[in-house]
C-alpha positions in Angstrom: 18.1 120.5 -197.1 20.4 123.2 -195.6 21.5 125.8 -198.2 24.2 128.4 -198.0 24.0 131.8 -199.6 26.6 132.9 -202.1 29.1 135.4 -200.6 29.0 138.9 -201.9 32.1 140.8 -203.0 32.7 144.4 -203.8 34.3 143.7 -207.2 32.9 140.4 -208.6 35.0 140.8 -211.8 38.3 140.8 -210.0 37.7 138.7 -206.9 38.8 135.1 -207.7 36.2 133.6 -205.4 33.3 135.5 -207.0 34.5 134.6 -210.5 34.9 130.9 -209.6 31.5 130.8 -207.7 29.8 132.1 -210.8 31.7 129.7 -213.0 30.7 126.8 -210.8 27.0 127.8 -211.2 27.4 127.7 -215.0 29.3 124.4 -214.9 26.6 122.8 -212.7 23.9 124.0 -215.2 25.8 122.8 -218.2 27.2 119.5 -217.0 24.4 118.3 -214.6 24.6 117.7 -210.9 26.2 114.2 -210.9 29.2 115.3 -213.0 29.5 118.5 -211.1 29.4 116.8 -207.7 32.0 114.3 -208.8 34.6 116.6 -210.4 33.9 120.2 -209.3 32.3 120.3 -205.9 35.6 120.3 -203.9 37.5 122.8 -206.1 38.1 126.3 -204.9 39.6 129.6 -206.1 43.1 130.3 -204.8 44.1 133.6 -206.3 44.4 135.7 -209.4 48.0 136.4 -210.3 49.2 138.0 -213.5 45.8 137.7 -215.0 45.6 134.0 -214.4 42.9 132.4 -212.2 44.5 129.8 -210.0 42.1 127.0 -208.9 42.8 124.4 -206.2 41.9 120.8 -206.9 41.9 118.2 -204.1 43.8 115.3 -205.8 46.2 114.6 -208.7 43.6 112.2 -210.2 41.0 114.9 -210.4 43.5 117.4 -211.6 44.4 115.2 -214.6 40.7 114.5 -215.3 39.8 118.2 -215.3 42.7 119.1 -217.5 42.0 116.2 -219.9 38.2 116.1 -220.1 36.7 119.3 -218.8 39.2 122.1 -219.6 37.1 123.5 -222.5 34.1 123.7 -220.2 36.2 125.4 -217.5 37.6 128.0 -219.9 34.1 128.8 -221.3 32.5 129.1 -217.8 35.4 131.3 -216.4 35.3 133.6 -219.5 31.6 134.1 -219.1 31.9 134.6 -215.3 34.7 137.1 -215.5 33.3 139.0 -218.5 36.6 138.6 -220.3 39.1 136.0 -221.5 41.1 134.7 -218.5 43.7 131.9 -218.4 43.1 129.1 -215.8 45.8 127.3 -213.8 44.8 124.2 -212.0 46.9 122.9 -209.2 46.6 120.4 -206.3 45.7 122.6 -203.3 43.2 120.9 -200.9 41.1 123.0 -198.6 42.3 122.8 -195.0 39.0 121.2 -194.0 36.2 119.7 -196.2 33.1 121.9 -196.3 29.7 121.6 -197.8 29.3 122.9 -201.4 28.9 126.7 -201.5 26.2 126.5 -204.2 22.5 126.6 -203.4 21.6 123.6 -205.5 18.7 122.0 -203.6 15.3 122.8 -202.2 14.6 123.3 -198.6 11.2 121.7 -198.2 9.6 118.3 -197.5 12.0 115.6 -196.4 15.0 117.9 -196.9 13.6 120.4 -194.5 13.1 117.7 -191.9 16.7 116.6 -192.2 18.0 120.2 -192.0 16.5 121.1 -188.6 19.1 122.6 -186.3 21.0 119.9 -184.3 20.3 119.9 -180.6 23.2 121.0 -178.5 23.1 117.8 -176.5 24.0 115.7 -179.5 27.7 115.1 -179.6 29.7 115.0 -182.8 31.3 111.7 -184.0 34.9 110.9 -183.2 36.4 111.1 -186.7 39.9 110.4 -187.7 41.5 113.8 -188.4 43.5 112.6 -191.4 40.6 110.6 -193.0 39.2 113.2 -195.3 38.4 113.2 -199.0 41.4 115.4 -199.7 43.7 112.7 -198.4 42.1 109.8 -200.1 44.1 108.8 -203.2 41.8 108.0 -206.1 42.3 105.6 -208.9 40.4 103.2 -211.1 40.0 100.6 -208.4 38.2 102.9 -206.0 36.7 105.6 -208.2 33.1 104.4 -208.1 33.2 104.1 -204.3 34.7 107.5 -203.8 32.2 109.1 -206.2 29.3 107.5 -204.3 30.8 108.5 -200.9 31.0 112.1 -202.0 27.5 112.1 -203.3 26.0 110.9 -200.0 28.3 113.3 -198.1 27.0 116.4 -200.0 23.5 115.1 -200.8 22.5 112.8 -197.9 19.2 110.9 -198.0 18.5 111.5 -201.7 18.9 108.7 -204.3 21.9 106.8 -202.9 20.4 105.3 -199.8 21.6 103.1 -198.3 25.2 103.2 -199.6 26.9 99.8 -199.0 30.7 99.8 -199.4 32.6 96.5 -199.3 36.2 95.4 -199.8 38.9 93.3 -198.2 40.6 94.8 -195.2 43.0 97.6 -195.6 41.7 99.1 -198.9 40.1 102.3 -197.5 36.6 101.6 -196.4 37.0 103.1 -193.0 38.8 106.1 -194.5 35.8 106.8 -196.7 33.3 106.5 -193.9 35.2 109.0 -191.8 35.5 111.3 -194.9 31.7 111.3 -195.2 31.3 112.1 -191.5 33.8 115.0 -191.8 31.4 116.6 -194.3 28.0 115.6 -192.9 28.6 116.5 -189.3 29.0 120.2 -190.4 25.2 120.3 -191.1 23.6 117.1 -189.9 23.4 115.1 -186.7 25.8 112.3 -187.7 26.3 109.0 -185.8 29.5 107.1 -186.8 30.1 103.8 -185.1 31.6 100.3 -185.7 29.4 97.3 -185.4 31.2 95.9 -182.3 30.5 99.1 -180.4 26.9 99.2 -181.6 26.4 95.6 -180.4 28.0 96.4 -177.0 25.9 99.5 -176.5 22.8 97.6 -177.4 23.5 94.8 -174.9 24.4 97.3 -172.2 21.3 99.3 -172.8 19.1 96.2 -172.4 20.8 95.2 -169.2 20.5 98.7 -167.8 16.8 99.1 -168.8 17.8 102.0 -171.2 16.7 100.5 -174.5 14.5 103.5 -175.2 17.4 105.9 -174.9 19.5 103.6 -177.2 16.7 103.7 -179.8 16.3 107.4 -179.6 20.1 108.0 -180.2 20.1 106.0 -183.4 16.6 106.7 -184.7 17.2 110.5 -184.4 20.3 110.4 -186.5 20.2 112.3 -189.7 23.2 110.4 -191.0 24.1 106.9 -189.7 27.4 105.5 -190.7 28.2 101.9 -189.5 31.4 100.0 -190.1 32.1 96.2 -190.2 28.5 95.3 -190.4 29.5 91.6 -191.1 30.0 91.4 -187.3 26.2 91.5 -186.9 26.2 87.9 -188.2 24.6 85.5 -185.7 23.4 88.2 -183.3 19.7 87.9 -183.8 18.4 90.4 -181.2 20.9 93.1 -182.3 19.9 92.4 -185.9 16.2 92.9 -185.0 17.1 96.2 -183.3 19.2 97.4 -186.3 16.4 96.4 -188.7 14.0 98.7 -186.8 16.6 101.5 -186.8 17.2 101.1 -190.5 13.5 101.2 -191.3 12.9 104.3 -189.1 15.7 106.2 -190.8 15.1 105.0 -194.3 11.4 105.9 -194.2 12.3 109.5 -193.3 15.0 109.8 -196.0 17.8 109.8 -193.4 21.1 108.7 -195.0 22.5 105.3 -194.1 26.1 104.3 -195.0 27.3 100.7 -194.3 30.7 99.1 -194.8 31.6 95.4 -194.8 34.2 93.0 -196.0 31.8 91.2 -198.3 28.7 92.1 -200.5 25.4 91.8 -198.7 24.4 88.5 -200.3 27.6 86.8 -199.0 27.3 87.9 -195.4 26.9 84.9 -193.2 24.5 84.7 -190.3 22.6 87.8 -191.4 18.8 87.7 -191.8 17.3 87.9 -195.3 15.3 91.0 -194.5 18.5 92.9 -193.7 20.3 91.6 -196.7 17.5 92.7 -199.0 17.5 96.2 -197.5 21.2 96.5 -197.9 20.8 95.5 -201.5 18.0 98.0 -202.0 20.5 100.9 -202.3 23.8 101.3 -204.0 26.4 98.5 -203.4 29.9 99.4 -204.4 33.2 97.6 -204.1 36.7 98.9 -203.5 39.2 96.7 -205.4 42.9 96.3 -204.6 44.9 99.2 -206.1 46.8 98.6 -209.3 50.5 99.4 -209.6 49.8 103.0 -210.8 47.6 103.7 -207.8 50.0 102.1 -205.4 52.8 104.4 -206.7 50.4 107.4 -206.2 49.6 106.4 -202.6 53.3 106.0 -201.8 54.1 109.3 -203.4 51.4 111.1 -201.5 52.8 109.7 -198.2 56.4 110.8 -199.2 55.1 114.3 -200.0 53.6 114.4 -196.5 56.9 113.3 -195.0 58.7 115.8 -197.2 60.9 113.0 -198.6 62.0 112.2 -202.1 62.8 108.8 -203.7 63.7 108.2 -207.3 61.0 106.6 -209.4 62.8 103.3 -209.8 63.2 102.8 -206.1 59.6 103.8 -205.5 58.5 101.3 -208.1 60.3 98.6 -206.1 58.4 99.4 -203.0 55.1 99.5 -204.9 55.7 96.1 -206.4 57.0 94.4 -203.3 54.7 96.0 -200.7 51.6 94.2 -201.8 48.2 95.4 -202.8 46.8 95.9 -199.3 47.1 99.6 -198.8 47.7 99.3 -195.1 50.5 96.8 -195.6 51.9 98.9 -198.4 52.2 102.0 -196.2 53.7 99.7 -193.5 56.3 98.6 -196.0 57.2 102.2 -196.8 57.4 103.0 -193.1 59.8 100.1 -192.7 61.9 101.3 -195.6 62.1 104.7 -194.0 63.1 103.2 -190.7 66.0 101.2 -192.3 67.1 104.3 -194.1 67.3 106.3 -190.9 69.0 103.5 -189.0 71.8 103.2 -191.6 71.9 107.0 -192.2 71.5 106.4 -195.9 69.2 107.7 -198.6 66.5 105.2 -199.7 68.1 103.1 -202.4 67.2 99.8 -204.0 69.6 98.1 -201.6 67.8 99.6 -198.6 64.4 98.6 -200.0 65.6 95.0 -200.5 67.0 94.8 -197.0 64.0 96.4 -195.3 61.3 94.3 -197.1 63.2 91.0 -196.9 62.3 90.8 -193.2 58.5 91.4 -193.7 56.2 88.5 -192.6 54.9 86.5 -195.5 51.3 87.5 -194.8 52.2 91.2 -195.4 53.9 90.4 -198.7 51.3 87.9 -200.1 49.5 88.9 -203.2 46.0 90.1 -202.4 44.9 88.6 -205.8 45.0 84.8 -205.9 46.2 82.7 -208.7 43.9 80.2 -210.5 45.8 77.2 -209.0 45.2 78.7 -205.5 41.5 79.1 -206.2 41.4 75.5 -207.5 43.1 74.2 -204.4 40.7 76.0 -202.1 37.7 75.0 -204.1 38.8 71.4 -204.2 39.3 71.2 -200.4 35.9 72.9 -199.7 33.7 71.2 -202.4 35.4 67.8 -202.2 36.1 67.7 -206.0 39.7 66.5 -206.7 41.8 69.3 -208.0 42.8 67.4 -211.1 39.2 67.3 -212.2 39.0 71.1 -212.5 41.2 71.0 -215.6 39.9 67.7 -216.9 37.2 67.2 -219.6 34.8 66.0 -216.9 31.3 67.7 -217.1 29.3 65.9 -214.4 27.2 68.3 -212.3 29.4 68.2 -209.2 32.6 69.0 -211.1 31.0 71.6 -213.3 29.6 73.5 -210.4 32.9 73.6 -208.6 34.7 74.6 -211.7 32.2 77.5 -212.3 32.9 78.7 -208.8 36.6 79.0 -209.7 35.6 80.8 -212.9 33.5 83.3 -211.0 36.1 84.0 -208.3 38.9 84.3 -210.9 36.9 86.9 -212.8 36.2 88.8 -209.6 39.6 88.6 -207.8 42.3 88.4 -210.5 43.4 90.6 -213.3 43.4 87.7 -215.8 41.5 87.8 -219.0 38.7 85.3 -219.8 41.1 83.6 -222.2 43.8 83.3 -219.5 41.4 81.9 -217.0 40.1 79.3 -219.6 43.7 78.3 -220.3 44.4 77.7 -216.6 41.2 75.5 -216.4 42.2 73.0 -219.0 42.4 75.2 -222.2 38.7 76.0 -222.0 37.3 78.7 -224.4 36.7 82.2 -223.1 33.0 81.8 -223.8 32.9 78.9 -221.4 34.4 81.0 -218.6 32.0 83.8 -219.4 29.0 81.4 -219.2 30.2 80.0 -215.9 30.7 83.5 -214.4 27.3 84.7 -215.5 25.6 81.6 -214.3 27.0 82.1 -210.8 26.1 85.8 -210.8 22.5 85.0 -211.7 22.2 82.4 -209.0 23.7 84.8 -206.4 21.1 87.4 -207.3 18.2 85.1 -206.6 16.3 84.8 -203.3 17.4 82.5 -200.6 16.5 79.2 -202.1 18.3 75.9 -201.2 20.2 76.0 -204.5 21.4 79.6 -204.0 22.5 78.8 -200.5 24.8 76.0 -201.7 26.6 78.5 -203.9 26.7 81.2 -201.3 28.1 78.9 -198.6 30.9 77.5 -200.8 31.9 80.8 -202.3 32.0 82.4 -198.8 34.2 79.6 -197.4 36.7 79.9 -200.3 36.9 83.7 -199.9 37.4 83.3 -196.2 40.1 80.7 -196.8 42.0 82.9 -199.2 41.3 86.2 -197.3 39.5 87.7 -200.4 
């Protein structure tokens, strides 16, 4: 793997970058690489002023975590690195562009050496969204695992998180994370970033033009392959066969593969079992809809970029009324801003009410369904009358349909097991837990007829409710 040498300074005891570089080395050795990569790899020294070392942190979420959980480690490492006691001031100050870690933390032999060969000049860089960087991704509990995994593959591609499969409903940040990974990897590795529709189109065109070998060379020579919306491979048998070959060629050489979809691998329809099992062979992570706290943070970050201020109560109104789809939430804020400018008025609760009252229902719908909504969809798709879901009936057909609702309610609502049980006819929380676990066990099995029944019905309900 490519390594970078640590920069030398004339006075390592007074230069902030030299002190912080040494402190990072100590932190990495003390805390381990996983913790280091997650919380420290994107920090950087800003300056020393008044005897205080100012350190830049990319997000508010990381700032609070470092202050709350790691400050004693920071203080100890900086004291040892500086050779004297030195106060530390953490502040949100993202780097202008994401760069690879400055530490020499990996070997440069074997598979790593193969991945780190100089990129040929003829290989073009991917077209990445300029704003879609890790610095600009607002982190919270609903996306933290996905962000941590994305950073890991960005800074350590092809190691132990391969492939990385990210799934979520539309508008929650999958594509942003894919482009953030590409921003980092393209600095050192030949990175191919593409959406599935473009991949399919290129494959079909290459076959028609007799250039299939060139198509294979482009993708099999990638050091990092990032592909979005892989669910759109469903039903395209020839393209699936080609992608299967590309996947194997890259995976066997420890080349990093990152995949995004709107569903987990096992629920993708029209996809061959051999691809599904390979997707499941790596790390599968989900991005959940943002909770209220994260929605407020997302809106506040956007307002900061606009250099606008809104009082907390008004911001809370937008966060509550804008929905849990991030794209729709930001659209709602943009609409509020437009109304404010049209009326030449500050953004007030009255402006918010007026602006959001005109939004289409689909943009304001809750991303998380209610149990009655799940029952209605399950009843329509399974043929079990809705009143039986809350009845004492325990026949196999009714019980299976009810267990599907239990599973989906656990996955797609914030309700407790007790609340779900109450909504399903005052059933005990242990009954809900049993139903959820049973469905999860069945979904983890191979493609037997029984498993396929569950997969088909769950997939249809999710599609019906846009989950």
